[in-house]
Structure formats: C-alpha cells, structure tokens
N, C-alpha and C positions, 0 to 999 in steps of 0.2 A: 504494500500500500504506500503510495507516494505521500510523504509528510509535508505539512505546511511549513513555510519559512517563518522567520522571526517577526514579520510584519502582521501575521495573522491575528495575534491577540488584540491588535488595534481595530481591525475591521470586523472582528467577530463579536464585538460588544453589542449589547442590546440598543445602546444609544444610536440614533441615526443622524445623518447630516442633512439638514433641510436647506431649501433654497434661500432661507434668510441668512445662511452662513456664507453667502457669496463675498461679503465684505471681508470676512476672516480669511478667505482664500487669497484675496489680493494682498492682504496684510502679510500672510504667511510667505507668499512668494516674493514680496519685497524684501522680507528678512533673508530669505534663501539667496536671492540674487546678490544682496549686499554682503552676506557672510560666506557663501559658497562660490557663486559664480565670479565674484570679485577675485577670490583666491585663484580660481582656474585661469582667469584672464592674466593675472599677475605672474603666475607660474609659467604660462605659455609664452608670455612676453619675455621674461628673463631667460627662459630656456632657449628661445630663438635668438635672442641677443647674445647670450654667452657663446653659443656655438658659432655664431656669425662674426664674432670678434676677429677671428682669423682672416676673414674676408676683408675687413677694414684694415687690419694690421698689415696686410700685404702691401699697402701703399704708405704705411706709417713707419716702416723700418724693421719689421720682424724678420725679414729675409736676411738681415745681417747676422742673425744667429744660425743661418744655414750655409752649407758649403756647395750645394748643388741645386739647380732649379727644380729637379724632380722631387726634392725633399719637401717642398711646399705641397705638392700633390699628395705626398704620403701623409702629411698632417691632416689633410682633408679626408683621407681614406680611413686612417686609424680610428677616428671617432666612430665611424659606422661599423667597423669590426667589433669594437667594444659594445655597440648597440646590440649586435647579433648575439654576442656572448651573454650579455646581461639581461636580455628580454625574458628568457625562461625563468631566471632568478627573480626578477621583478614580479612576474606573473604569480609565481609561487608565494612570494612575500605578501602580495595583495590579498591572497587567499588565507594566509596564516596569521597576519598581523593586522592591527587596526589600520584601516585605510588612511585616515587623516594623519596619524602619527608617522606612518611609513612614508607618505607623500612629503611631509614636512622635513623628515630626515634627509631625503634625497635632495631637496632644494638646498638645505644647509650644506651638505657635502659638495654640491655643485659650486656654491659660493666660495668654499674653502679652496677648491681646485682652481677656480678662476683667479683668486688672489695669488696662489702659488705660481700660476703661469706668468703673472706680472713680475715675479722675482727672477725669472730666467735671464741670464746674462748672455751677451754675444761672445761666447767662447767655444772651445772645441767640444764641449758637452752640451751646447745649446740645443742641437737637434735631438739628441737622445732624451733630454729633459722634456722638451716640448712633446715628443712622441708619447712619453709616459703620461704626462698630464692630459693630453688630448684623449688618450685611452681611458683614463679615469673619468674625464668629463663625460664621455659616451656611456660609461658604465653606470653613472648616476643619472644622467639625463634621459636614458631610455625609458624611464618610468613616467615621464611627464605627460606625453601624449596619451599613452594607454591609460594612465591614471585619470586624466581629464575625461576621456571617453567613459570609463567605468563610473566615475562620480556623476557625470551628467545623466547617465542612464538610471541612476539610483534616485534621482530627485525630480526629473521632469518627464512629462508626457512626450510622445513622439513628435508632435508639432512643436512643443516648447523646446525640445532637444535641437531642432533645426536652428531656431533663433539663438539659443545659448551656445551651441557649437560654433555658430558664426561669430558670436561675441568673443570667445576665447581664441578662435583660429585667426581672426583678423588682427590679433596682436602680432602675428608674423609681419603684417604690413606696418603696423605701428612701430614695432621694434626696428624694422628696416629704415623707416623715416628717422626715428630717434637716433639709431646707431649712425646713420649717415651724417646727421647734423652734429652729433658728438664727435665723430671722427674728424670732421672739418674743423671744429673748435679746438680739439686737442692738438691738431697739427699746427695751430696758430701759437701754441705755447712754445716758448724758447727753451728747448731741452738743455741748453748749455747752463741755464741758471738753476737746474734741479739735478738731483743725483740719478734720475731714471729717465729712460727714453719715453717719448710720447705714447707709444703703443703699450709700454709697461704701465704707465699711469692710467691709461684707459682700462686695462685689465683690473688694476687695483680698485678703482672706483666702482665698476660694475660688479666686481666680486663682493665687495662690502655690502652693496645694496641687495644682492642675491642672498647673502648670509642673513641679513636682518629680516628679509621677507620670509625666508625659510623658518626662522624662529617664530615669527608671527603665525605662519601656517601650522606649525606643530601644535601650538596651544589653542588655535581658533577653529580649525577645520573639523567638523563632526565626522564620525566614521560612517554613519548612515542616518536615515530619517528617524528611526525608532529611538536612538540614544542621543538625539540632538537636544542640547540644553536651552537653546534660544527659542524653541517652539513650544507652545502649550500642547497639552495632550490632544485637544480638539484640532489644533493646527496640524499635528502629526497625522491624524486620521484623514484630514482633508487632503494632505499631500499623498498619502497612500491610496486613497480612493481615486485621486487624479491620475496616478501612474498605473492603476489597475488595468486600464485598457491596453497598456503596453504588453501585458501578459508576459512580462520578462522577470518578475519577482524582484526581491531586494536582498536576498540572502547572499552571503559571501562564504562559500565553503567548497572544498575540492572534492569532486566526484569523478573518479577515473573513467567510468563508463560514458560520461558526457564528453570527455576529451576524446575518447575513441570515436564517438559519434561525429564530432567535429572533423576529425582527420579522415575518417573512412566512409562515412555515410552521408554527410552533408554535401549536396551537389554544388552549393555556392562556394565552398571553401577554396578550392584550388584555382578556379577561374579568377576569384577576387585576389588571391595571393599573386597570381601572374600579372593581373592588371595593376596591382599596387607596385610590384617590382619594376615593370616596364615604364610606368608613368613617373616613377621616382628617379629614374636615371637622369632625365633632363633637370629634375629638381636639384639633385646633387651637384650637377655641373653649374647651374645658375647660382645656387647658394654659395658656392665656393669661389666662383669666378666673375660674378656680376660687376664688381668694381673693376677688375682687370679687363673685362670685356669692354666696359665704357672707356677705360684708359686706352685700350687698343684702337678704339675708334679715332682717338686724337685729342683727348682731354687730359689735363694735368692731374696730379695726385689729389689735390684738394677739391677740384671740380668733380672728379670721379666719385669721391666720397659724398659730396653734396648732392649729386644727381641720384643717389639712392633714395632720396625723399620721394620723387615721382614714382620710383619703383615700388615703394611702400604703398603709395596711393593706389597704384594699379592692383596690388594685392588686396587691399581693403575693398575696392570697388568690385572686383571679381567675386570675392567671398560673400559680400553683402548681397549683391544682385543674385548670385546663384542660390544661396540659402533662402532668401526671402521669396524668390519666385517658387522655389520648391515648397516652402511653407504655405504660400498662397494656394497651391494645389493640394494641400494637406499631405505632403510627402509623396505625391504621385509625380510621374515624369522625371524621376531622378536621372534616369539613363540619358534622356535627351538633354537635360541641363548639363550633365557631365560632358557630353560631346560638345556642347556649345562653348565650354571652357577650353577645349582642346583646339578648336578652330582658330582663334586668334594667335595661339602659339605657332601653329603650322604656317599661318600667313607670315608671322614674324621671322621664322627660319628661312622662308622663301626670299623675303626681302634682304635678310642678312647675306644670303648667298648670291644675290643678283644686283644689289644696289651699292653705289659708292658715295651717295650723298650722306654727309655727316649727321644731319638732323634725322634723316630717314632711318639710318642705322641705329641711332639712339632710341627712336620711337619703337623700333623693332625689338630692342632689348626689353622694353617695357611690355611689349606684346607677348614675348615668349615667357615672361614671368607669370602671365595669366595662367598658363598651363601648369605651373607648379602648385596652383591653388586647388587642383582636383583632390588633393589629400583631404580637404574638408568634406567633400562629397563622399569619399571613401569612409571616413570616420562615421559620418551620420548614417550612411547606408548600412554599414556593419552593425551599428547600434540598433537601428530599426529592425533589422532582419535576424537578430540573434536573441533567443530567449534562453534562460538558465545562466546562473552566475559563473559556473565553470566554463561554459562555452563562450560567454562574453569576455572573460578575462583572457582566455587562451586564443580567442579570435583576435583580440587586440594585440596579443603577444606575437602571433605569426604575422599579423599585418605590419607591426613595427619591425619585425625581422626582415620582411620583404622591403619595407621602406628603407631600412638600413643597407640592405644589399644593393638596392637601386642607387642610393646616395653614395655608396662606396664605389660603385662602378663609374658614376657620373664624372668625378674629378679626373679619373684616369683617361677618359676619352679626350679631354681638352689638352691636346698636345699641339695640334694645328687647328686654328679656329674654324677655317672653312670646312675641313673634314668633320670636325665636331658638330657644326651646325647641320650638316647633311645627315649624320647618324641620328642626331636628336630629333630631327624632323621626321625621319622614317619611324622612329620609335613612337612618336606622338600619333602618327597615322595608324600604327598597329594597335594602339589602344582602342580605337573606335569599334572594330569587330568584337573585341573582348567585352566592352561595355554592353553591346547588343546581345552577346551570349549570356551574360548575367541577367539581363532583362528577360530573355527567353526562359531561362530556368525558373525565375520567379513566377512568370505567367503560367508556366506549365504546372508548377506545384500548386498554385492557387486554384487552377481549374480542376485539378484532381480532387481537391477538398470541396470545391463547390459542387462537384458531381455526386458527393455522398448523399445517400437517401436520408430522409428525416428520421427513420428508425435507427440508422447507424449513428447519427448525431445524438439522438435522445439516449441511446444505450451508452454512448461514451460519457455524456453529461451525468447520467445516473451513476456510472462507475466512479467518476472523478468527484462528484459531490459539489456542494456550493463552494464558492471562493477558490475555484481551481486556479485562478490567476496567481495565487500566492503559494502554489505547490512547487514552485521552481522547476516547472516543466520546460523541456527544450522546445524550440519551434517545430521540430519534427514530431515530438510526442503530442503536442497540443494541436488537435485538428481544427480548432477555432482560430488559430494564428494565421494571418495572411501576410505574405511577403510584399515589401515595397519595391517598386521598380520605376 
C-alpha cells in the first residue's frame, strides 16, 4: 500500500479552506516569495556571477597566471567536470539532509572558494591553483540549479512555477549586466596603488558577498512547507492545497525503485538528457567566451566588458517572454516556445559566419545568447513532467550532469571562431527535432491515459483512496497525471 507523504496531516484535517480565505492565500504567497523565492533569485544570481568571473577576468589580467592559451580553456572545462562528479552527491544530500541547510552550506562554500581564487598569484603554480579552485567551485555550485528546481516544485503550482522559475533564471541576465558593469569599474582602479590585481579584487568582493548571502540562506530558508516557521498552520494548508494539482507531492526521501523507473522506464528521460547536453554546448562556449568574442570583433578590454550589459538584457528578455507566454497558455506549447528561442541563435550564427560589419557582428553575439536561455524551459519542463521526490531530485541530477557535459565541451570547441560558430549553429539546429520528439512522447502518453475507460479510472481511484496526490506517486504510477508539452 502506497503511504502518504508528510504533507498529508495538513490536508486530512476536518477543517476546510473556504473561498473567504483567498486573502490569506495572497498573504501566504507574498511571504513565500519574499522569504523563499528571494533566496532562489539571490543564489542563482551569485552562482552565475561566481562562475562567470573567469569570463570577465580574461580581459582583466588573469591570463598572466597562465603559461599557455589552452590553459584558459581548461579552466572553463574543469568547472563542469566537477559538476558531473558532484551532481550525484548533491542529489543524495538533498534526499538525506534538510534542504534549506544543505543549500545554505553550498553557497557558503562557494563564497569561500571565490575568495581563495582572488588570492592566487601570477607565479609558476598559478595554473594549478586556479584549476583546483575552479574544480571546487563546480563541486559546490552544482547544487544551485537543481536545488532551485527542487525548492520551486515544493512551494508553487505548475503555472506559478513558470513565473518563479523565470524570476530566478533571469538572474543569469542580471548577473551578466552587473558583472559587466563591475568588470568595467574594477578595470578603472589603478592596481599599482593596491597590493592585488584588478581581477583578484573582483574575486574578493564577490566572494565576500556570496559568503554572507550563504549564511543568511542557512538560517532563513525553510526545508519544506510543513516545517516552515513564517507561515501559520492555515497558510501551510493553503499552500499544500494549491500544489495538490501538481500531483508531485512534497516528500523528500530516497526510493531506489523510483530511480530505476526514471532511468529505464520513463520515455522522457533520455531524449531530455540528449536535448539538454546538445543545447548546452553553445551555452558553455558563450558563457566562457562572450567577452572574448566581443573583443575579437574589434572592441577594447573595457568596452568588451561593458557590452555584457546588453547581453544580460537579451537574457532577461528571452526568459521573461518565453516563460510568460508559456504561463499564459497554462504551461501548454512549451515545445514551440522552446524552438522559438533557438531560432534567433541560429540566425545569429549565420550572421557571424557571413557578415563583416562590426555592429552587425555585435548584435549577432546578443542573438546567439538567446539560445543559451533554453535551460529555463528545460528546468520548468522537467519540473512539470516529473512526479515523486526521488524522480524529481535525480531528474534534476542527470539534467545538470548533461548541462555540465555540454558546458564542458563548449569551451573546447572555441579554438577558431569561424569553425566554432559553424559547429554551434549545427548543434542548435539539431535541437529542434529533439524538442519535437519530447513533444510527441508527451502527447502519446496523455492519449493512452485519456483512452482508459471510466471503470478503469474508478477502480484505480478506489484503490488509491482520497488524497492520492500526497502519496508521492510517480507520473507513470499516477494515471491522472498529464504531461506538459
């Protein structure tokens, strides 16, 4: 007999929630947005900024600590090698330890590593030190995106998830803008008057901010809605009733049979993994080389950093438009919205390969950046189409491994810019049939469930009993679950 999860005690009370409690619902979610979503936004902002510091440092003097040009590519790659190694560990820790506390510790450790990176000197051991620190950064940062996905699914309905996911993923754009501006300002500092280089000071400042934010997260982020201290008991019930329709549960416990289902029975798993991997190869290249790409067009170091601000704007616009259009259609047409984000990138690569106009090339860099934003659609698509805590955590895990493999390959492609643009364009085109394949699988599975007779559905409901939404069923086990596409 399938057991209920820990949220059941709140929804099984005799007390009911009436329509007059609608005000309480708004109050509850204002609290949650301020206390939970704020932390997710801050964490994703700092995570993206911390790992992108290398991109800015490329024009700020960090290469003086290196002896070969290829070593810079290695620094971009080693971060994602650590991602791959650390993701299963993070997934296990999210199942075994309090979510809020583990998330906070990872942010704190990221801050410490960033501060230590600023202490690396330009000597014979500079490359080795940077490689170790970049690996540690990846080891701790791999939990950020998967943690944000997991926490979002625990607090919000599917439609709310689209909006909230956009809130924290647009921080990739905000951090790009903020990082570009800070890089420009730090380059203005006369390093001869201080004992550290400009890029080292940059790392110190961002590292301290990350450390302080991690400490705040450790003490402020609740582990789940049921043990949240800033909500009243009625507000907790309102939240749980709101996420009931997700049919994904709120429990966090490891169940080996659910992991087996994810890996060997779920038709969505491997097409989504392949889609993530291929779509993230361009992302890895752009994240590591966007400043260098702009410099290669013919701009100086300071202007190249400053021009990351429009790059951040393009990220924000792409994510906001994509997620809000998807939310407008109640989560439908995700696949077509996904494809619409690939098209500008494909156009951008074509222009980069065929154009010689300086402004046209710059605009093309901003266009190819739109393609990197599809990770937001992948996050929300996985969250909407995955029920059961073990499946959610480990789907996030393998998604982030695929993300890391893609981002690991990306920097290694950029040896010759023209060849890199051609390869990245082809990969973006290949993503389109993969998106359509995932769409087809979802439609096929939904039609199979729609074709069940009323007697079969009634028999299943009788067997499951009331409040089956809180039995931590998987999306395959729950015949009432419908996939989004």
